VOGU-3710 file (C-alpha; in Angstrom, 3 decimals, decimal comma):
1> mthdpnasss> -0,109/0,048/-0,119  1,608/3,714/-1,069  0,169/6,974/0,354  0,382/10,726/-0,270  1,195/12,450/3,238  -0,604/15,446/1,915  -4,164/13,465/1,489  -6,528/11,352/2,960  -5,511/12,035/6,855  -5,795/15,212/9,013
11> pagssgltsa> -3,082/17,044/9,765  -1,172/16,304/12,991  -3,763/16,642/15,894  -6,874/18,007/13,600  -8,956/14,637/14,439  -9,324/15,547/18,075  -6,803/12,404/18,575  -3,366/13,122/19,723  -0,655/12,365/17,034  2,550/10,774/17,688
21> sgitaellsa> 5,158/12,902/18,848  8,931/13,241/19,211  9,741/10,394/16,417  13,265/9,831/16,449  15,130/7,290/13,842  18,408/5,331/14,691  20,598/3,417/12,406  21,153/0,007/13,646  22,699/-1,509/11,418  22,420/-1,785/7,470
31> gnirlrwtgp> 19,027/-1,973/6,543  17,846/-1,523/9,889  16,287/1,299/11,415  14,482/1,591/14,753  11,782/4,289/15,021  10,806/5,541/18,949  7,691/8,064/19,525  5,310/8,716/22,247  1,523/8,848/21,721  -1,927/7,805/23,087
41> vgdgtryriw> -2,608/4,026/23,823  -6,019/2,123/24,567  -9,507/2,468/23,197  -7,983/0,592/20,180  -5,529/3,067/19,235  -3,848/2,021/16,069  -0,189/3,245/14,687  0,817/3,292/10,799  4,282/3,268/10,201  5,092/5,194/6,599
51> rqldgsgpft> 8,279/5,305/4,596  9,705/6,984/1,769  13,447/6,243/0,484  15,456/9,015/-0,898  13,010/11,774/-0,772  11,160/11,165/-3,654  8,258/8,615/-4,590  5,392/7,372/-2,534  5,192/6,554/0,998  4,859/2,869/1,692
61> qlgcevdgai> 3,018/1,436/4,682  5,341/-0,845/6,539  3,638/-1,855/9,858  0,140/-1,289/11,839  -0,168/-1,626/15,696  -3,296/-1,659/17,570  -2,755/-1,463/21,378  0,524/-2,835/21,664  -0,626/-6,433/19,404  1,037/-6,417/15,880
71> gggagleant> -1,437/-6,208/13,270  0,937/-6,194/10,158  4,570/-5,589/10,336  7,173/-7,707/12,260  9,101/-6,024/14,935  6,442/-3,514/15,742  6,220/-2,980/19,568  4,558/-0,263/21,549  5,978/3,185/20,607  8,905/1,421/18,795
81> ftdtgvsdsa> 9,208/-0,054/15,304  12,036/-1,441/13,964  12,263/-1,382/9,949  14,427/-4,116/8,706  13,802/-3,749/4,815  15,719/-0,464/4,366  17,435/-0,854/0,584  21,472/-1,122/0,823  21,670/1,475/-1,841  19,224/4,160/-0,390
91> ksvryyietq> 20,822/7,403/0,866  18,074/8,630/3,151  14,511/7,469/4,510  11,584/9,368/5,663  9,152/8,369/8,022  5,813/9,550/9,596  3,285/8,069/11,728  -0,929/8,025/11,601  -2,800/7,417/14,466  -6,016/6,125/14,438
101> ranntpasks> -8,850/5,118/16,654  -10,263/1,451/15,829  -13,213/3,061/15,303  -11,922/4,563/12,049  -11,977/8,052/13,163  -9,666/10,599/11,171  -6,312/9,736/11,327  -3,972/12,032/13,001  -0,304/12,614/11,550  2,868/13,309/13,136
111> dmvtldlpas> 5,726/15,078/11,953  8,220/13,321/9,767  11,768/12,465/10,644  14,279/11,925/7,939  17,621/10,020/8,444  20,416/10,642/6,146  22,099/7,198/5,785  26,118/7,287/5,948  27,729/6,563/2,468  29,218/3,071/3,702
121> eaa> 25,320/1,937/4,050  24,723/3,779/0,876  26,717/1,451/-1,426
//
Protein backbone atom coordinates (compact mmCIF):
# COMPACT_ATOMS: atom_id res chain seq x y z
CA UNK A 1 0.00 0.00 0.00
CA UNK A 2 1.31 3.49 -0.87
CA UNK A 3 0.20 6.86 0.42
CA UNK A 4 0.54 10.57 -0.18
CA UNK A 5 1.19 12.14 3.24
CA UNK A 6 -0.61 15.30 2.12
CA UNK A 7 -3.90 13.55 1.38
CA UNK A 8 -6.67 11.46 2.97
CA UNK A 9 -5.81 12.10 6.62
CA UNK A 10 -6.18 14.97 9.02
CA UNK A 11 -3.19 17.20 9.77
CA UNK A 12 -1.40 16.48 13.02
CA UNK A 13 -3.86 16.72 15.89
CA UNK A 14 -6.87 18.00 13.89
CA UNK A 15 -8.98 14.86 14.38
CA UNK A 16 -9.09 15.41 18.14
CA UNK A 17 -6.75 12.45 18.57
CA UNK A 18 -3.26 13.15 19.86
CA UNK A 19 -0.65 12.55 17.16
CA UNK A 20 2.48 10.49 17.67
CA UNK A 21 5.24 12.91 18.68
CA UNK A 22 8.92 12.99 19.48
CA UNK A 23 9.70 10.64 16.61
CA UNK A 24 13.33 9.59 16.34
CA UNK A 25 15.07 7.34 13.82
CA UNK A 26 18.26 5.47 14.70
CA UNK A 27 20.43 3.44 12.33
CA UNK A 28 21.08 0.09 14.02
CA UNK A 29 22.95 -1.60 11.16
CA UNK A 30 22.78 -1.81 7.37
CA UNK A 31 19.11 -1.91 6.39
CA UNK A 32 17.83 -1.71 10.00
CA UNK A 33 16.38 1.49 11.49
CA UNK A 34 14.59 1.83 14.82
CA UNK A 35 11.79 4.37 15.21
CA UNK A 36 10.64 5.57 18.64
CA UNK A 37 7.78 7.90 19.50
CA UNK A 38 5.28 8.84 22.17
CA UNK A 39 1.54 8.78 21.66
CA UNK A 40 -1.83 7.72 23.02
CA UNK A 41 -2.63 4.12 23.96
CA UNK A 42 -5.87 2.25 24.66
CA UNK A 43 -9.34 2.57 23.13
CA UNK A 44 -8.20 0.69 20.03
CA UNK A 45 -5.49 3.20 19.15
CA UNK A 46 -3.51 2.08 16.14
CA UNK A 47 -0.36 3.41 14.53
CA UNK A 48 0.51 3.11 10.86
CA UNK A 49 4.16 3.55 9.95
CA UNK A 50 4.91 5.05 6.50
CA UNK A 51 8.32 5.19 4.76
CA UNK A 52 9.77 6.98 1.73
CA UNK A 53 13.26 6.30 0.36
CA UNK A 54 15.59 9.02 -0.96
CA UNK A 55 13.02 11.81 -0.63
CA UNK A 56 10.96 10.92 -3.70
CA UNK A 57 8.14 8.64 -4.75
CA UNK A 58 5.20 7.45 -2.70
CA UNK A 59 5.25 6.53 0.97
CA UNK A 60 4.80 2.79 1.67
CA UNK A 61 3.02 1.43 4.74
CA UNK A 62 5.32 -0.76 6.82
CA UNK A 63 3.23 -1.87 9.76
CA UNK A 64 0.19 -1.29 11.91
CA UNK A 65 -0.12 -1.73 15.67
CA UNK A 66 -3.34 -1.85 17.69
CA UNK A 67 -3.03 -1.50 21.49
CA UNK A 68 0.41 -3.10 21.48
CA UNK A 69 -0.60 -6.12 19.36
CA UNK A 70 1.09 -6.62 16.01
CA UNK A 71 -1.34 -6.11 13.18
CA UNK A 72 0.83 -6.16 10.09
CA UNK A 73 4.56 -5.72 10.45
CA UNK A 74 7.28 -7.70 12.17
CA UNK A 75 9.29 -5.79 14.74
CA UNK A 76 6.46 -3.51 15.90
CA UNK A 77 6.10 -2.95 19.64
CA UNK A 78 4.35 -0.25 21.63
CA UNK A 79 5.96 3.05 20.57
CA UNK A 80 8.87 1.31 18.86
CA UNK A 81 9.17 -0.07 15.34
CA UNK A 82 12.25 -1.60 13.73
CA UNK A 83 12.33 -1.23 9.95
CA UNK A 84 14.39 -4.14 8.63
CA UNK A 85 13.79 -3.56 4.93
CA UNK A 86 15.78 -0.46 4.00
CA UNK A 87 17.60 -0.95 0.71
CA UNK A 88 21.41 -0.92 0.85
CA UNK A 89 21.38 1.63 -1.99
CA UNK A 90 19.18 4.15 -0.11
CA UNK A 91 20.84 7.45 0.76
CA UNK A 92 18.08 8.67 3.06
CA UNK A 93 14.82 7.49 4.52
CA UNK A 94 11.80 9.51 5.69
CA UNK A 95 9.04 8.33 8.03
CA UNK A 96 5.79 9.56 9.49
CA UNK A 97 3.19 7.89 11.69
CA UNK A 98 -0.60 8.01 11.48
CA UNK A 99 -2.55 7.61 14.72
CA UNK A 100 -6.14 6.38 14.49
CA UNK A 101 -8.79 4.84 16.74
CA UNK A 102 -10.21 1.42 15.87
CA UNK A 103 -13.59 3.07 15.17
CA UNK A 104 -12.00 4.57 12.03
CA UNK A 105 -12.04 8.19 13.15
CA UNK A 106 -9.93 10.37 10.85
CA UNK A 107 -6.23 9.65 11.27
CA UNK A 108 -3.91 12.19 12.84
CA UNK A 109 -0.43 12.50 11.29
CA UNK A 110 2.86 13.03 13.04
CA UNK A 111 5.63 15.27 11.86
CA UNK A 112 8.11 13.59 9.52
CA UNK A 113 11.55 12.43 10.52
CA UNK A 114 14.37 12.01 7.98
CA UNK A 115 17.53 9.97 8.47
CA UNK A 116 20.46 10.44 6.10
CA UNK A 117 22.35 7.18 5.74
CA UNK A 118 26.16 7.13 5.81
CA UNK A 119 27.94 6.60 2.49
CA UNK A 120 29.08 3.17 3.66
CA UNK A 121 25.40 2.17 4.06
CA UNK A 122 24.43 3.63 0.67
CA UNK A 123 26.75 1.46 -1.41
